[in-house]
N, CA and C atoms as an extended XYZ file, in Angstrom:
498
Properties=species:S:1:pos:R:3:atomname:S:1:resname:S:1:resid:I:1 pbc="F F F"
N         8.986       17.254        5.134 N   MET     1
C         9.551       16.443        6.029 CA  MET     1
C         9.093       16.109        7.404 C   MET     1
N         8.993       14.566        7.895 N   VAL     2
C         8.312       14.944        9.323 CA  VAL     2
C         9.637       14.835       10.231 C   VAL     2
N         9.059       15.522       11.592 N   SER     3
C         9.923       15.564       12.789 CA  SER     3
C         9.639       14.188       13.609 C   SER     3
N        10.432       14.308       14.319 N   TYR     4
C        10.404       12.787       15.776 CA  TYR     4
C         8.983       13.716       16.472 C   TYR     4
N         8.695       14.316       16.425 N   ALA     5
C         7.417       14.963       17.280 CA  ALA     5
C         6.055       14.640       16.509 C   ALA     5
N         6.658       14.565       15.265 N   ASP     6
C         5.582       14.329       14.020 CA  ASP     6
C         5.026       12.488       14.383 C   ASP     6
N         6.393       11.738       14.376 N   VAL     7
C         6.190       10.330       14.502 CA  VAL     7
C         5.724        9.920       15.876 C   VAL     7
N         5.878       11.143       16.738 N   GLN     8
C         5.662       10.302       17.838 CA  GLN     8
C         3.726       10.794       17.999 C   GLN     8
N         3.423       11.837       17.368 N   SER     9
C         1.893       12.034       17.102 CA  SER     9
C         1.246       11.596       16.466 C   SER     9
N         1.488       10.829       14.953 N   VAL    10
C         1.138        9.709       14.461 CA  VAL    10
C         0.989        8.336       15.186 C   VAL    10
N         2.371        8.158       15.964 N   TYR    11
C         2.267        6.800       16.712 CA  TYR    11
C         0.718        6.558       17.960 C   TYR    11
N         0.979        7.820       18.864 N   ARG    12
C        -0.517        8.083       19.467 CA  ARG    12
C        -1.405        8.066       19.166 C   ARG    12
N        -1.706        8.850       18.132 N   SER    13
C        -3.154        8.640       17.365 CA  SER    13
C        -3.481        7.670       17.154 C   SER    13
N        -2.767        6.792       16.067 N   GLU    14
C        -2.864        5.341       15.977 CA  GLU    14
C        -3.552        4.181       16.881 C   GLU    14
N        -2.347        4.405       17.871 N   LYS    15
C        -2.504        3.562       19.008 CA  LYS    15
C        -3.965        3.605       19.445 C   LYS    15
N        -4.347        5.236       19.707 N   ALA    16
C        -5.858        5.187       20.592 CA  ALA    16
C        -6.993        4.844       19.581 C   ALA    16
N        -6.683        5.188       18.271 N   GLY    17
C        -8.198        5.268       17.296 CA  GLY    17
C        -8.155        3.729       17.056 C   GLY    17
N        -9.268        3.739       16.620 N   ILE    18
C        -9.861        2.198       16.311 CA  ILE    18
C        -9.437        2.745       14.572 C   ILE    18
N       -10.263        3.563       13.986 N   GLU    19
C        -9.944        4.099       12.540 CA  GLU    19
C        -8.468        4.491       12.063 C   GLU    19
N        -8.295        4.422       10.511 N   LEU    20
C        -7.004        4.878       10.140 CA  LEU    20
C        -6.972        6.304       10.854 C   LEU    20
N        -5.786        6.832       11.204 N   GLN    21
C        -6.050        8.199       11.358 CA  GLN    21
C        -5.063        8.790       10.122 C   GLN    21
N        -5.645       10.071        9.960 N   LYS    22
C        -5.053       11.205        8.508 CA  LYS    22
C        -3.375       11.394        8.683 C   LYS    22
N        -3.029       10.818        7.884 N   ILE    23
C        -1.476       10.955        7.797 CA  ILE    23
C        -0.963       11.593        6.451 C   ILE    23
N        -0.106       12.362        6.381 N   ASP    24
C         0.204       12.928        4.952 CA  ASP    24
C         0.456       11.542        3.991 C   ASP    24
N         0.525       11.717        2.724 N   ASP    25
C         0.983       10.757        1.715 CA  ASP    25
C         2.191       10.232        1.535 C   ASP    25
N         2.965       10.843        1.847 N   CYS    26
C         4.409       10.887        1.900 CA  CYS    26
C         4.786       10.360        3.278 C   CYS    26
N         4.208       10.101        4.094 N   PHE    27
C         4.618        9.957        6.008 CA  PHE    27
C         5.569        8.957        5.900 C   PHE    27
N         5.326        7.611        5.200 N   TYR    28
C         6.806        6.800        5.177 CA  TYR    28
C         7.639        7.241        4.563 C   TYR    28
N         7.946        7.313        3.578 N   TYR    29
C         9.112        7.915        2.828 CA  TYR    29
C         9.960        9.021        3.629 C   TYR    29
N         8.775       10.131        4.055 N   ASP    30
C         9.674       11.159        5.140 CA  ASP    30
C        10.293       10.405        6.471 C   ASP    30
N         9.721        9.438        6.683 N   ALA    31
C         9.698        9.298        7.938 CA  ALA    31
C        11.411        8.174        7.947 C   ALA    31
N        11.699        7.740        6.768 N   PHE    32
C        12.776        6.833        6.598 CA  PHE    32
C        13.934        7.966        6.053 C   PHE    32
N        13.198        9.330        5.677 N   GLY    33
C        14.365       10.131        5.537 CA  GLY    33
C        14.579       11.083        6.642 C   GLY    33
N        14.054       11.030        7.622 N   LEU    34
C        14.390       11.267        9.097 CA  LEU    34
C        15.126       10.453        9.651 C   LEU    34
N        15.052        9.103        9.575 N   LEU    35
C        15.613        8.314       10.203 CA  LEU    35
C        17.362        8.356        9.292 C   LEU    35
N        17.442        8.743        8.331 N   GLU    36
C        18.717        8.790        7.958 CA  GLU    36
C        19.887       10.244        8.403 C   GLU    36
N        18.690       10.825        8.547 N   LYS    37
C        19.173       12.558        9.711 CA  LYS    37
C        19.780       12.254       11.002 C   LYS    37
N        18.765       11.293       11.232 N   ILE    38
C        18.660       11.417       13.042 CA  ILE    38
C        20.174       10.721       13.376 C   ILE    38
N        20.652       11.028       14.950 N   ALA    39
C        21.419       10.410       15.736 CA  ALA    39
C        21.142        9.149       15.887 C   ALA    39
N        22.660        8.281       16.157 N   ASP    40
C        22.202        6.818       15.985 CA  ASP    40
C        21.647        6.772       17.297 C   ASP    40
N        21.596        6.936       18.271 N   GLU    41
C        20.959        6.842       19.566 CA  GLU    41
C        19.709        6.640       19.227 C   GLU    41
N        19.159        7.580       18.969 N   HIS    42
C        17.667        7.983       18.454 CA  HIS    42
C        16.749        6.896       17.258 C   HIS    42
N        18.124        6.805       16.489 N   ARG    43
C        17.381        6.206       15.416 CA  ARG    43
C        16.184        4.825       15.147 C   ARG    43
N        17.230        3.882       16.266 N   GLU    44
C        16.548        2.798       16.567 CA  GLU    44
C        14.780        3.246       17.156 C   GLU    44
N        14.726        3.857       17.984 N   TYR    45
C        13.236        3.800       19.035 CA  TYR    45
C        12.315        4.410       17.715 C   TYR    45
N        12.943        5.519       17.281 N   ILE    46
C        12.560        6.372       16.083 CA  ILE    46
C        11.747        5.150       14.593 C   ILE    46
N        13.020        4.099       14.371 N   LYS    47
C        12.220        3.023       13.421 CA  LYS    47
C        11.426        1.667       14.115 C   LYS    47
N        11.546        2.140       15.344 N   LYS    48
C        10.429        0.804       16.210 CA  LYS    48
C         9.133        1.626       16.034 C   LYS    48
N         9.334        3.079       16.518 N   LEU    49
C         7.733        3.710       16.537 CA  LEU    49
C         7.389        3.596       14.804 C   LEU    49
N         8.198        3.754       13.862 N   VAL    50
C         7.414        3.780       12.580 CA  VAL    50
C         6.668        2.275       12.056 C   VAL    50
N         8.033        1.664       12.661 N   GLU    51
C         7.323        0.079       12.184 CA  GLU    51
C         5.916       -0.486       12.872 C   GLU    51
N         5.874        0.458       14.172 N   GLU    52
C         4.704        0.170       15.058 CA  GLU    52
C         3.475        0.710       14.241 C   GLU    52
N         3.477        2.114       14.218 N   ILE    53
C         2.404        2.489       13.068 CA  ILE    53
C         2.015        2.146       11.737 C   ILE    53
N         3.310        1.420       11.248 N   PHE    54
C         2.901        0.757        9.572 CA  PHE    54
C         1.779       -0.510       10.267 C   PHE    54
N         2.462       -1.263       10.997 N   GLU    55
C         1.603       -2.524       11.549 CA  GLU    55
C         0.248       -2.474       12.185 C   GLU    55
N         0.091       -1.160       13.106 N   ARG    56
C        -1.417       -1.020       13.244 CA  ARG    56
C        -2.131       -0.723       12.112 C   ARG    56
N        -1.461        0.132       11.337 N   ARG    57
C        -2.548        0.614       10.155 CA  ARG    57
C        -2.687       -0.633        9.384 C   ARG    57
N        -1.556       -1.484        8.889 N   ARG    58
C        -1.725       -2.637        8.057 CA  ARG    58
C        -2.660       -3.512        8.730 C   ARG    58
N        -2.777       -3.726       10.057 N   ASN    59
C        -3.914       -4.837       10.792 CA  ASN    59
C        -5.185       -4.325       10.822 C   ASN    59
N        -5.173       -2.516       10.669 N   LYS    60
C        -6.226       -2.040       10.677 CA  LYS    60
C        -7.484       -2.143        9.034 C   LYS    60
N        -6.408       -2.237        8.129 N   ILE    61
C        -6.593       -2.396        6.913 CA  ILE    61
C        -7.462       -3.733        6.436 C   ILE    61
N        -6.316       -4.367        7.259 N   VAL    62
C        -6.783       -6.591        6.951 CA  VAL    62
C        -8.086       -6.675        7.529 C   VAL    62
N        -8.718       -5.822        8.684 N   LEU    63
C        -9.827       -6.135        9.486 CA  LEU    63
C       -10.883       -4.929        8.470 C   LEU    63
N       -10.747       -4.199        8.262 N   ALA    64
C       -11.934       -4.008        7.045 CA  ALA    64
C       -12.029       -4.519        6.239 C   ALA    64
N       -10.795       -5.020        5.188 N   ALA    65
C       -11.352       -5.808        4.227 CA  ALA    65
C       -11.755       -7.269        4.591 C   ALA    65
N       -11.799       -7.610        5.624 N   LEU    66
C       -12.341       -9.220        6.143 CA  LEU    66
C       -14.044       -8.783        6.349 C   LEU    66
N       -14.346       -7.470        6.989 N   ARG    67
C       -15.644       -7.429        7.164 CA  ARG    67
C       -16.520       -6.937        6.170 C   ARG    67
N       -17.003       -8.036        5.375 N   SER    68
C       -17.876       -7.798        4.557 CA  SER    68
C       -18.710       -6.632        4.372 C   SER    68
N       -19.096       -6.115        3.517 N   GLY    69
C       -19.877       -5.446        2.907 CA  GLY    69
C       -19.461       -3.883        3.764 C   GLY    69
N       -18.402       -3.677        4.260 N   HIS    70
C       -17.718       -2.306        4.532 CA  HIS    70
C       -17.126       -1.704        3.413 C   HIS    70
N       -17.637       -0.332        3.447 N   LYS    71
C       -16.577        0.192        2.364 CA  LYS    71
C       -15.390        0.504        2.537 C   LYS    71
N       -14.629        1.062        1.549 N   GLU    72
C       -13.149        1.075        1.744 CA  GLU    72
C       -12.755        2.344        2.986 C   GLU    72
N       -11.272        1.776        3.962 N   PRO    73
C       -11.468        2.672        5.243 CA  PRO    73
C       -10.783        4.330        4.652 C   PRO    73
N       -11.222        4.771        5.408 N   ALA    74
C       -10.605        6.546        5.027 CA  ALA    74
C        -8.889        6.413        5.416 C   ALA    74
N        -8.828        7.606        4.896 N   ASN    75
C        -7.298        8.109        5.500 CA  ASN    75
C        -6.217        7.155        4.905 C   ASN    75
N        -6.398        6.239        3.982 N   MET    76
C        -4.878        5.486        3.646 CA  MET    76
C        -4.493        6.202        3.039 C   MET    76
N        -3.470        5.956        2.831 N   VAL    77
C        -2.147        6.965        1.793 CA  VAL    77
C        -2.201        5.541        0.753 C   VAL    77
N        -1.637        6.601       -0.687 N   PRO    78
C        -1.870        5.616       -1.710 CA  PRO    78
C        -1.363        3.941       -1.869 C   PRO    78
N        -0.222        4.016       -0.983 N   ALA    79
C         0.111        2.555       -0.987 CA  ALA    79
C        -0.649        1.540       -0.322 C   ALA    79
N        -1.390        2.277        0.615 N   GLU    80
C        -2.346        1.484        1.419 CA  GLU    80
C        -3.309        1.208        0.629 C   GLU    80
N        -3.887        2.143       -0.484 N   LYS    81
C        -5.264        1.904       -1.277 CA  LYS    81
C        -4.701        0.483       -2.101 C   LYS    81
N        -3.529        0.884       -2.505 N   ILE    82
C        -3.173       -0.496       -3.168 CA  ILE    82
C        -2.803       -1.628       -2.872 C   ILE    82
N        -2.419       -1.782       -1.272 N   PHE    83
C        -2.969       -2.767       -0.427 CA  PHE    83
C        -4.060       -3.381       -0.246 C   PHE    83
N        -5.240       -2.579        0.109 N   TYR    84
C        -6.205       -2.703        0.300 CA  TYR    84
C        -7.187       -3.523       -1.190 C   TYR    84
N        -6.709       -2.989       -2.166 N   ALA    85
C        -7.274       -3.428       -3.409 CA  ALA    85
C        -6.937       -4.929       -3.655 C   ALA    85
N        -5.694       -4.847       -3.591 N   ARG    86
C        -5.303       -6.186       -3.690 CA  ARG    86
C        -5.435       -7.603       -2.682 C   ARG    86
N        -6.187       -6.990       -1.405 N   ILE    87
C        -6.763       -7.829       -0.266 CA  ILE    87
C        -7.924       -8.484       -0.710 C   ILE    87
N        -8.569       -7.270       -1.486 N   MET    88
C       -10.100       -7.034       -1.442 CA  MET    88
C       -10.238       -8.194       -2.808 C   MET    88
N        -9.203       -8.142       -4.004 N   LYS    89
C        -9.177       -8.977       -4.847 CA  LYS    89
C        -8.777      -10.268       -4.689 C   LYS    89
N        -8.108      -10.838       -3.500 N   ASP    90
C        -7.859      -12.063       -3.418 CA  ASP    90
C        -8.962      -12.507       -2.112 C   ASP    90
N        -9.699      -11.572       -1.535 N   ILE    91
C       -10.776      -12.352       -0.785 CA  ILE    91
C       -12.086      -12.608       -1.706 C   ILE    91
N       -12.142      -12.109       -2.573 N   ASN    92
C       -13.063      -11.955       -3.994 CA  ASN    92
C       -12.813      -13.350       -4.449 C   ASN    92
N       -11.107      -13.609       -5.010 N   GLU    93
C       -11.107      -14.587       -5.550 CA  GLU    93
C       -11.229      -15.809       -4.763 C   GLU    93
N       -11.006      -15.928       -3.433 N   TYR    94
C       -11.136      -17.117       -1.997 CA  TYR    94
C       -12.686      -17.324       -2.040 C   TYR    94
N       -13.773      -16.204       -1.939 N   ARG    95
C       -15.023      -16.405       -2.096 CA  ARG    95
C       -15.311      -17.425       -3.308 C   ARG    95
N       -14.652      -16.939       -4.441 N   ASP    96
C       -15.241      -17.809       -5.578 CA  ASP    96
C       -14.879      -19.074       -5.826 C   ASP    96
N       -14.405      -19.723       -4.709 N   ILE    97
C       -14.663      -21.211       -4.382 CA  ILE    97
C       -15.669      -21.903       -4.057 C   ILE    97
N       -16.685      -20.969       -3.849 N   LEU    98
C       -18.000      -21.250       -3.233 CA  LEU    98
C       -18.770      -21.567       -5.010 C   LEU    98
N       -18.133      -21.414       -5.790 N   SER    99
C       -18.847      -21.462       -6.957 CA  SER    99
C       -18.586      -22.351       -7.742 C   SER    99
N       -17.703      -23.572       -7.156 N   GLY   100
C       -17.351      -24.724       -7.785 CA  GLY   100
C       -15.860      -24.863       -8.003 C   GLY   100
N       -15.274      -26.205       -7.697 N   PRO   101
C       -14.132      -26.458       -8.021 CA  PRO   101
C       -13.624      -26.182       -9.472 C   PRO   101
N       -14.171      -26.690      -10.541 N   ASP   102
C       -14.232      -26.771      -11.904 CA  ASP   102
C       -13.944      -25.303      -12.721 C   ASP   102
N       -14.965      -24.298      -12.206 N   LYS   103
C       -14.446      -22.825      -12.189 CA  LYS   103
C       -13.122      -22.418      -11.836 C   LYS   103
N       -13.304      -22.870      -10.474 N   THR   104
C       -11.622      -22.017       -9.755 CA  THR   104
C       -10.413      -22.478      -10.779 C   THR   104
N       -10.557      -24.005      -11.112 N   ARG   105
C        -9.198      -24.698      -11.353 CA  ARG   105
C        -8.879      -24.048      -12.667 C   ARG   105
N        -9.910      -23.881      -13.552 N   GLU   106
C       -10.152      -23.111      -14.973 CA  GLU   106
C        -9.309      -21.542      -14.691 C   GLU   106
N        -9.887      -21.014      -13.414 N   GLU   107
C        -9.413      -19.674      -13.567 CA  GLU   107
C        -7.466      -19.193      -13.026 C   GLU   107
N        -7.666      -20.375      -12.150 N   LYS   108
C        -6.018      -20.616      -12.033 CA  LYS   108
C        -5.125      -20.829      -12.985 C   LYS   108
N        -5.716      -21.971      -13.644 N   THR   109
C        -4.856      -22.068      -15.014 CA  THR   109
C        -4.742      -21.095      -16.134 C   THR   109
N        -5.956      -20.164      -16.538 N   SER   110
C        -5.770      -19.054      -17.211 CA  SER   110
C        -4.626      -18.122      -16.376 C   SER   110
N        -4.837      -18.061      -15.031 N   ALA   111
C        -3.985      -16.875      -14.552 CA  ALA   111
C        -2.447      -17.187      -14.396 C   ALA   111
N        -2.132      -18.600      -14.330 N   ALA   112
C        -0.961      -18.923      -14.957 CA  ALA   112
C        -0.266      -18.840      -16.121 C   ALA   112
N        -1.173      -18.651      -16.748 N   ASN   113
C        -0.906      -18.751      -18.359 CA  ASN   113
C        -0.777      -17.138      -19.204 C   ASN   113
N        -1.263      -16.202      -18.137 N   THR   114
C        -1.700      -15.134      -18.607 CA  THR   114
C         0.113      -14.399      -18.299 C   THR   114
N         0.374      -13.754      -19.192 N   VAL   115
C         1.524      -12.975      -19.145 CA  VAL   115
C         1.314      -11.367      -18.532 C   VAL   115
N         1.868      -11.305      -17.611 N   LEU   116
C         1.794       -9.959      -16.683 CA  LEU   116
C         1.756       -8.735      -17.550 C   LEU   116
N         0.426       -8.043      -17.973 N   GLU   117
C         0.899       -6.620      -19.077 CA  GLU   117
C         1.114       -5.476      -18.096 C   GLU   117
N         2.164       -4.465      -18.491 N   LYS   118
C         2.661       -3.582      -17.884 CA  LYS   118
C         2.036       -2.006      -18.698 C   LYS   118
N         2.213       -1.155      -18.221 N   ILE   119
C         2.337       -0.170      -18.753 CA  ILE   119
C         2.993        0.876      -18.389 C   ILE   119
N         3.236        1.824      -18.959 N   ARG   120
C         4.275        3.464      -18.711 CA  ARG   120
C         3.626        4.072      -17.593 C   ARG   120
N         4.223        4.667      -16.703 N   VAL   121
C         3.501        5.677      -16.353 CA  VAL   121
C         4.312        6.630      -15.665 C   VAL   121
N         3.774        8.062      -15.122 N   ARG   122
C         4.528        8.904      -14.596 CA  ARG   122
C         4.361        9.469      -13.316 C   ARG   122
N         5.123        9.212      -12.307 N   PHE   123
C         4.537        9.448      -11.382 CA  PHE   123
C         4.183       10.971      -10.572 C   PHE   123
N         3.094       11.380      -10.164 N   LEU   124
C         2.969       12.810      -10.032 CA  LEU   124
C         3.523       13.317       -8.194 C   LEU   124
N         3.581       11.913       -7.606 N   THR   125
C         4.363       12.374       -6.311 CA  THR   125
C         5.189       11.493       -5.786 C   THR   125
N         5.893       11.834       -4.797 N   GLN   126
C         7.034       10.606       -4.237 CA  GLN   126
C         5.845        9.544       -3.977 C   GLN   126
N         6.574        8.279       -3.737 N   PHE   127
C         5.864        6.875       -3.742 CA  PHE   127
C         6.721        5.873       -3.326 C   PHE   127
N         6.378        5.214       -2.274 N   PRO   128
C         7.270        4.315       -1.607 CA  PRO   128
C         7.141        3.241       -2.720 C   PRO   128
N         7.996        2.138       -2.724 N   SER   129
C         8.350        0.731       -3.453 CA  SER   129
C         6.492        0.126       -3.615 C   SER   129
N         6.147       -0.602       -4.298 N   ILE   130
C         4.935       -1.252       -4.492 CA  ILE   130
C         5.356       -3.033       -4.770 C   ILE   130
N         4.356       -3.756       -4.182 N   ILE   131
C         4.428       -5.067       -5.009 CA  ILE   131
C         3.634       -5.156       -5.956 C   ILE   131
N         4.050       -5.786       -7.185 N   GLY   132
C         3.047       -6.325       -8.238 CA  GLY   132
C         2.648       -7.485       -8.169 C   GLY   132
N         1.574       -8.096       -9.064 N   PRO   133
C         0.902       -9.186       -8.487 CA  PRO   133
C         2.024      -10.369       -9.162 C   PRO   133
N         3.247       -9.749       -9.740 N   ASP   134
C         4.156      -11.053      -10.059 CA  ASP   134
C         5.364      -11.018       -8.663 C   ASP   134
N         4.733      -10.505       -7.729 N   MET   135
C         5.775      -10.508       -6.274 CA  MET   135
C         6.871       -9.898       -6.828 C   MET   135
N         7.164       -8.626       -7.783 N   VAL   136
C         8.396       -8.314       -7.829 CA  VAL   136
C         8.137       -6.450       -7.346 C   VAL   136
N         8.956       -6.177       -6.757 N   HIS   137
C         9.263       -4.856       -6.142 CA  HIS   137
C         9.333       -3.908       -6.880 C   HIS   137
N         8.577       -2.811       -7.342 N   TYR   138
C         8.787       -1.748       -8.095 CA  TYR   138
C         8.862       -0.358       -7.280 C   TYR   138
N        10.205        0.401       -7.762 N   GLY   139
C         9.920        1.385       -6.889 CA  GLY   139
C        11.316        1.316       -5.685 C   GLY   139
N        11.113        2.268       -4.691 N   PRO   140
C        10.295        3.380       -4.606 CA  PRO   140
C        10.668        5.005       -5.973 C   PRO   140
N         9.684        6.071       -5.782 N   PHE   141
C         9.364        6.558       -7.047 CA  PHE   141
C         9.511        7.725       -6.231 C   PHE   141
N        10.363        8.985       -7.178 N   LYS   142
C        10.012       10.183       -6.440 CA  LYS   142
C         9.060       10.900       -7.723 C   LYS   142
N         8.830       11.860       -7.802 N   GLU   143
C         7.946       13.041       -8.303 CA  GLU   143
C         8.614       13.015       -9.794 C   GLU   143
N         7.761       12.661      -10.991 N   GLY   144
C         8.370       13.054      -12.072 CA  GLY   144
C         8.665       11.403      -12.842 C   GLY   144
N         9.119       10.359      -11.776 N   ASP   145
C         9.845        9.179      -12.536 CA  ASP   145
C         8.780        8.499      -13.249 C   ASP   145
N         9.827        7.895      -14.462 N   MET   146
C         8.703        6.869      -15.259 CA  MET   146
C         8.836        5.634      -15.099 C   MET   146
N         7.792        4.706      -15.327 N   ALA   147
C         8.107        3.629      -14.576 CA  ALA   147
C         7.645        2.626      -15.497 C   ALA   147
N         7.114        1.417      -15.649 N   ASP   148
C         6.850        0.387      -16.434 CA  ASP   148
C         6.284       -0.738      -15.428 C   ASP   148
N         5.189       -0.525      -14.927 N   ILE   149
C         4.384       -1.265      -13.824 CA  ILE   149
C         3.370       -1.905      -14.289 C   ILE   149
N         2.900       -3.187      -13.488 N   PRO   150
C         1.637       -4.131      -13.893 CA  PRO   150
C         0.726       -3.074      -13.667 C   PRO   150
N        -0.148       -3.612      -14.792 N   ILE   151
C        -1.365       -2.530      -15.234 CA  ILE   151
C        -2.549       -2.721      -14.189 C   ILE   151
N        -2.298       -3.766      -13.280 N   ASP   152
C        -3.340       -3.388      -11.785 CA  ASP   152
C        -2.595       -2.500      -10.643 C   ASP   152
N        -1.804       -2.236      -10.909 N   ASN   153
C        -1.225       -1.278      -10.120 CA  ASN   153
C        -1.233        0.489      -10.558 C   ASN   153
N        -0.922       -0.134      -11.897 N   ALA   154
C        -0.806        1.735      -12.659 CA  ALA   154
C        -2.581        1.843      -12.535 C   ALA   154
N        -3.774        1.415      -12.698 N   LYS   155
C        -4.981        1.502      -12.862 CA  LYS   155
C        -5.699        2.242      -11.278 C   LYS   155
N        -4.943        1.545      -10.485 N   ILE   156
C        -4.931        2.195       -8.454 CA  ILE   156
C        -4.188        3.416       -8.720 C   ILE   156
N        -3.295        3.232       -9.048 N   LEU   157
C        -2.151        4.884       -8.651 CA  LEU   157
C        -3.063        5.740       -9.610 C   LEU   157
N        -3.393        5.581      -10.838 N   ILE   158
C        -3.890        6.773      -11.606 CA  ILE   158
C        -5.289        7.564      -10.900 C   ILE   158
N        -6.159        5.818      -10.686 N   GLU   159
C        -7.172        6.245      -10.240 CA  GLU   159
C        -7.215        7.737       -8.926 C   GLU   159
N        -6.092        7.085       -7.936 N   ASN   160
C        -5.818        8.235       -6.889 CA  ASN   160
C        -4.986        9.325       -7.094 C   ASN   160
N        -4.693        9.587       -8.463 N   GLU   161
C        -3.976       10.495       -8.597 CA  GLU   161
C        -2.554       10.698       -8.182 C   GLU   161
N        -1.462        9.211       -8.039 N   ALA   162
C        -0.593        9.301       -7.635 CA  ALA   162
C         0.404        9.022       -8.825 C   ALA   162
N        -0.028        8.639      -10.090 N   ALA   163
C         0.298        8.807      -11.370 CA  ALA   163
C        -0.763        9.100      -12.581 C   ALA   163
N        -0.102        8.741      -13.794 N   GLU   164
C        -0.588        9.389      -14.822 CA  GLU   164
C        -0.112        8.362      -15.982 C   GLU   164
N        -0.981        7.862      -17.108 N   GLU   165
C        -0.470        7.195      -18.039 CA  GLU   165
C         0.605        7.940      -18.785 C   GLU   165
N         2.064        7.256      -18.900 N   ALA   166
C         2.914        8.024      -19.974 CA  ALA   166
C         2.647        7.910      -21.276 C   ALA   166
């Protein structure tokens, strides 16, 4: 569980640093757990700090993805790794426009006609909700939870040892 001091410390380090700072994989989950337990007069301030941390980290991830040729940013939590992978997939698909209009049109038609494949996974750690390629929210998940999620999301979770195929 994170404390008020932990949230402030993460906020200060994210604000001061250009790169993503190291945070616990369950930071967001734990921070919202803290919000449920804290007195009303402090809740809004802590919520703003957590939202600011989230926005700063999101912006750093997006900027890193836009810098072509750069490697994946260090210190991402599992949900951010999924976000980064999806951004990179979209950026690469966007770059494919340069391959010609016929190829892009065929790929879009094919993608629209594809049924979203899902697989069952078991979560090895707590994990916040994720958004699938179908724009559906899945989760949040607790350690040991089983869920049918899109295969693209599952592959990333499995690679990052946040889940295993059930």
